[in-house]
N, C-alpha and C positions, 0 to 999 in steps of 0.2 A: 447360834453358830454362825459365822464369818459371813460377811457378805460377798456375793460375787465380785469377782472384776470386771468392768465394764468399758476398760480403756479402750477397747478395738470398737465396741459400741461408740463411744464417746467420739473418737475420732472419726469414724464414716459419718455419722451425724455432723460433725462440724465441717465436714469436706462436701457436703451436700449442701449445706447452708451457706457458704462461702459461695458456691455457683448458683445463689436463688438469693439474690440482692432481697426482695419482699420479703425474706425470712429471716432476720439477723439471728444471730446465737444469742443474744440478750433475750429473744421473746422466746427461746427454748428451755434455756437454763438460769435466768435471774432467778437469786436469790431472794428477790424481794418478793416474790410469788411463794403462795403454796406449794408443797410438793405435789399434791394432788393435781392441781393444773399446770404445772411444768411437765410431768409425767403425761398428761393427757395431749397437751400440745405436741409432747417430743413423738407421742403416738400419731396423731392426725397429720404433723409434718413427713412422717416416714409413709403413713397411706397415701398422701397426696402424691408422692414420689415416687412410687412402687410400680409402675406402671399400669397396663391395664387389668391385671389382678386384684382390683381392688372391692372390697365389701363396703357397697356403699350405703346398707343398713347400720353395719359399724360405725362409719364417719359419720352418718347423721345424728348417731347416738350420741358421738364424741364431743360433735359440735354442741348440740344441747347441753352437755354437761359442764361446757366450758363459759356457756352463755347463761347457765344459772350461777358462776362462781363469778362476779365481778370484783373487783377491787375494793376495799373500803379505804374510806377516808380516814378515820380515826384508828389511834390504836387497840381499843378493845372492841370496835368495829372487826379488824383485821384478825384478831385472835378468836373472834368467834366465826369467820369465814373460815379460816384456815382450819379449826377443829371442825365444821362443817366438810370441808373439803376434803379433809383427811377420813373420816366416815363414809363421804362418798366413794373415796378412791377404794377403799376396802371393800366394796359391792358394786364397784363400777362394771367389773366385766361379769358378775353373776348370768346375766341375761342371756351368755354363750351356751351357758349348760340346757337352758330351757329352751332351746332349738337345736336339741340332740335327736337325731334318728339314727335308726339301726341300719348301717349301709353293708357292710360285709358279715357273710357266716360262712367258715372255714370247719370241716370235719376232719379230724386227722384219723389216720386209719388203723390206729393201734385199739381203738375202741373203748381205753380205758379214762381214768381223771386225769386232767391235766393241773397238774400241781403246781407249778411256778412258772411266773412270764418274767421277762428281762429284756427291757430297753438297752442297746449299748450308746450310752450318752458320752461317754468318753468324754465329761467335761475335765478330767485332770489335763488334757493334753488338748484341749479345743477350748478357747475361750470365745463365748458369744451372747447375744442375749437367748432368755428364754420365756415362755408367757406369751403373753400378747405380744412382747416386743419384736419378739421373733418373727421375721415376716418373710415367707417364702417368696423367690423369686420362680418364674418358668421359661422353659426356650418357647420357638414357636410350636414346637412340637407337643407341648403341654406336660413336658419333663422339669421337675426340678432341678434347678442350678443349685448346686452345692459346692461348698469346700471342700477338699480331699479328707479331710480331717474329721470331717462331720459325719460321723455315722451314727445319726438320732432314728434314722430309717430302718435301723437293722433290729429286728425283734427274734427273743428264742423263748422256745415254751418246752418244758418236759412233763412226760407222763408215761407211764408204762417203763421200757425201757428203751426209748425215742428221746432224741432232743432234735428240735427241727428249727431251722433258722429261716426267716420269713424277710423279705422285704417289703416295711410296709407302706412304701409310695411307689411301687412299681407300673411305670408307666403311668407318671401322675397321681394316681390316689387306689391304687391298686393292691390288695394285700395277698402277696404272692410267693411260694415256696424257693427259698435259694439252695438250701442242703439239708439232707437230713443224715443223721447217726444213728446207729442203732448197736448197741452193745448185745453180748450174746445173751439171748434169753434163758434165763437162771430162775427156778420157781421164788428163790429168795429176794430177787431183785423188783425194785421198783424207784423210778427217780424222784425227787421230791424238791429239791432247791437248785439253782444252776445261780453264775454272775458271770461277769465280761471283765476279759483281762486286755489290755491292749498292748500289741507288740509293731515294730516298725515292719509295717507291709504285709500284716497279718492280724489277724484279731482272734482271740483264745477266750472260750468257753470252756469255765470248771461247772463239772456238775455232780451230784450226789446223791445217795438215797440209803434202800435198804441194805447193798452190799457192803457198807463201812467203807470204802473206797472213793476216793475225788479224782474222777476223770478230768485230764485237760484237752479239750479237742480244738486243730486247729482250723479257722475254716479254711486258710489258703490252701493246705495240703488235704483236707478233707478226711483226716483220720484224729484217731487218740495218740497224743505225742506223749503225754506223762501219765502215771497213775501215783497218786500219795495212798499210802497206805500207814496204817497205825492204830485208829478206831477200831473197836473191835464189836460194834453195834450201829444200828441204823444213824446217820447223818442226818439230821431235822434243818441245817439250814448253815449256808458259808456265806461269807461275805467280804469282798475286797480291801485290801489297806486304803484308806482315802488318799493317804500323801505318795504312793507309789502302785505299782501294776504286777508287783514282785512277791507279797506277802498275802496269806489269805488267811481268815478267821472261822473257825469248823465248832460245830454243836453237835453233839452225838449223844445217842441214848445209853451209852456207856460211861456216863455219870463224868464226860470229861470234856472241856474247850479246848481246841487247841490252836497255834500259829503255825503257820507254814510258809516255807521259803518256795517258791513254786521254781524256780530255776534249778536247783539240786533235789528239789522233790523230799526236804530236808522238814522235820518238824523240830521246831524249835524251842517253844513253850506248851505246858500240858497244866490246865489249870481243873481242878478237882471240884466242879459244882455239876450238878443234875438239870443243865440249860435245855430248854426248846427252843429260844430263838437269842440270836445277838446282833449287836450292831455297833462299831466304831463311833466316836466321837468325829465329828468333820476335824478337828483337830489330830486325829490321830492318835493321840497322847493317852486318852483312857477308850475304855469300852464298856457294855453295859449287855448283862445276862437275864433272861426273863425264864422261870423256870416252870416246871408240870404245875406248882402248887401256888403261884401266883408270885412268889418272891422275884423283887430285882435287885442284881447286884451290881455291884461299881468297880470296876477293875482300873488299876493303871497298866498301861502298855508297857513292858519292859522295852530296853532298848535293842532295837532291831538293827543297828548298824554295827556292832560288837554281838553275835550272837553265837551261844554257849557251843561248844564241841559234841554236848551229847543234851539232849529236851532236858532243860529243867523245870521241875515242877513247883507249884502254888497250891497250897489249900485253901478252904474258905477262910482262913485266917486272915491271910494277906487281901481279903476283898471287905469292900463295905455294903452292908444290907439298907439299902435306901429306902427300899419301899415293902411291906410286908400287909400294909392296909388298902391298897388298891384294887389288889383283884382277889378273888378267891376261887380261880377256877385257872386252867393253864392257860400261859400267855402265847398266841399264836405268829403276833407281830410286835415289834418294839423298832420306833425311828425317833429320829431327832428332828426337829423341825423349829424353825426360829428362836434356835437357843434353849428350848424345851424337851420335854421326852412326850411323846404318843406311845401309848402301850395297849394292846388289847387283847381281851379274854377270847375265851370261846364260848363263853356266857353270853355275848354281846355287848360287852360295856367296851369304851373307849376313850382312855381317860389322857387328857392333856394336862401335863402337870408341870410346874420348876422345878429340876431335879435339887438346887439348892436350898430352897426354902420348905420344900417337899407340899408345897401350897396346890390345890386342884386350880386348875385354870379353867375348865368347862370340861363335862362330860358325855360324848355323843351315845347313843342308845341305837343299836342294832336291831332293827325285829326281825324273825325268823332268824337268830344266828346261827353260826356253824363254825367249823374250821376255816378261815378265810384270811389272806393275808391282803393288808391296804396298801394303799398307796398316795404319795404326796408331794404334789407338783413341783417343778422344778422352781417356781419362785416362792415357794410354800405358802401358796395361799388357800391352797382348796386341800380336801383329802377325799377319797373316794373308797369305797368299800363293798363288796360283795355281800349277799345274802343269801339262805338256803331256800330262797322261792324262786330264783332266778333275776333279781334284779341287782342294779348297781346304784351305792346311795352315794349322791355328791355333797357335801358339806365346805361352807367356809369356814376355814380354820379361827379367823381375825373376828367374825360375830359369831360363829359356833350354829349358823343357821342351817336347816336342811333348805337347799336350793333346787334341788332336783332327783327323781328317782327314775332310772333309765331301765325300762323294761321292754319286752315284747310278748307278744301271745306264745310264740314259740321257744321263747326261754323259761323255764319252769323248773330246772334242775339247780342245785347247786353253784354258787359261785366260789370257785375257792383261790382266786387271786384276780386281781384288775390292776389297771395302769394308766397314767397321762401320758401322750404323747407329749413331746416337747414342746410345743404348742398350746396345747391341752383343747385344741379342736377335736381330739380324738382322746375316746376312753377304749380302750381293751381287756376283756373280761374273757374269762376261762374258767373250765370247773369239772364237772361231772359228763362223764359219755363224750368226751374227745371234742367238745365244741371250744371255739373259739368266736366270738361276739364283737365286732368294731361297730361303734356309733359314734357318728361325726357331727360336727354341729353343720346346720342348713342356715342358709341367709333368710330372713323374712320375706326379700324377693321372687327367690328359687320356690320358697314353702307356697308363696303365692302362684306361682306359676304351675305349680305342683296342683292345687285347685282347680286352677283354670282347666289343666289338662282333663283332670276328672269329670270337671262338669260338663266338657263338651263331649 
C-alpha cells in the first residue's frame, strides 16, 4: 500500500524545532539513527511542545525506550542496534491497548442489530498524521481544536432502517448523536453497510441493505438526496473509490458487483460474480472480491474517466482467481494493509497474505467467531475484530501477537463491527441489541487515581 504523505507533518515539526534551539532538526530526522529512534524522538518532541494535555506516562515510557537504544560504535553493532530498534518500534505502542477501559455505552432506539460502523476520515482531502503521531490540542474549555477539513470525529452507524451520525468528541470526549435518518419501514428493509463521501460544505453517507437500493444521505440537508437503483437483491457491501469521492463499488446477492457514478446516479460497469464483500486497492487500479464459498477474485478497474453510455458487463473470464484455498466458508470482510491482503471468513480465521506470491504471512484465529467486520488502524499497525461473546480482540499486524482483549461484563452479545479512532486511543464496537460500546485509553496515572478513590 502506498505510504501516506506527511509533508505537512514534517513542516510543522520543522517549524517548532526552529523556534526551539535546544532541539535541532538533525536530532529528530538524522539519517544516521535507526528509524525507530527517530520516530520515538519525534514523538517525544511533539509531546513536549503540545501544551498541558501531555500523557506523562507515555512520555516516560518513550524516554525509557530511547535510553535503551544507544548508538553503537562499530558497523556490526549499528546493524544489530537498528534491528533491535525496528523490533521495538513494532511493539512500542502495544501498551496503549492494555490500558483500555469501557467509557461510553449508547443504545439506539430501533432495538435491532447494528450492522456497520464508519468513521469519516476524509484522508483523500485532508493530509495529517495518524496513529500516535496524531496529537490532539484543546482549547480552554476542553474542546478539541481541529482543522475544518478534519472530520475524523464523525461516526456513522446503520441498523434496522436507521442511519445515525455521532460526534465522537463532543464537548471533549463524549459520544453524542448529531443526526438521525430513518427510511420508510418496509418488511424487507434492513441496512447492512455504509461509507462516507466528501463534498464541499457537505458530508454524504451512502447506505444500503436488503432493499437493493443505495441511498445517498446529505448531512447538511438532513435528507436523502439520491437513490441508486439497479441491483435486484440485498446489497451486502459498498466501498468508496480511493481516488475520488464520485464512485462507489457495491456487492449484491443478485450475483453482481457494480461500479456507480454518484452524481448522476448511473451504473457504469457490472461484474458477474457472487461476491459477499469488496475492496478497492489503494491505487484504485484494481479491486478484489470475496465470495460466499471462500473464493477471492482479482479484477482490473475499467477506465472511469471515459465511462460507457450504457452499463458494460464483465463475466468471470475477465478476472483472476487468486485464492481458493485460504478459506472454506463465507468471506465477511476483506482489506488491504501494508501492501498485503487481510481476509476473514465466518469460521473464525483471518488470513494475512501476499497477493502476488500467494504466500501466507500469518493466520489470526478469532475464538467464538461469527459474522463480524474487522478494522485496521490508519497506520496499518493493528487489527481489531469482534467475537460472538461480546469482546474485541486487538492484534499487532507486524508481530502477529494478540495484545489485548477488550471486554466488559455487560457486553455479552455478538460484536458485528468495530473501528479504531484516528489516533487509536479509542476502539468502538457495535452489534446485537442496538448497543455501541466505546473503549478508551486511560493513562497509568489516571488509573492509580481511580484506585485511590475507590480505596478511600
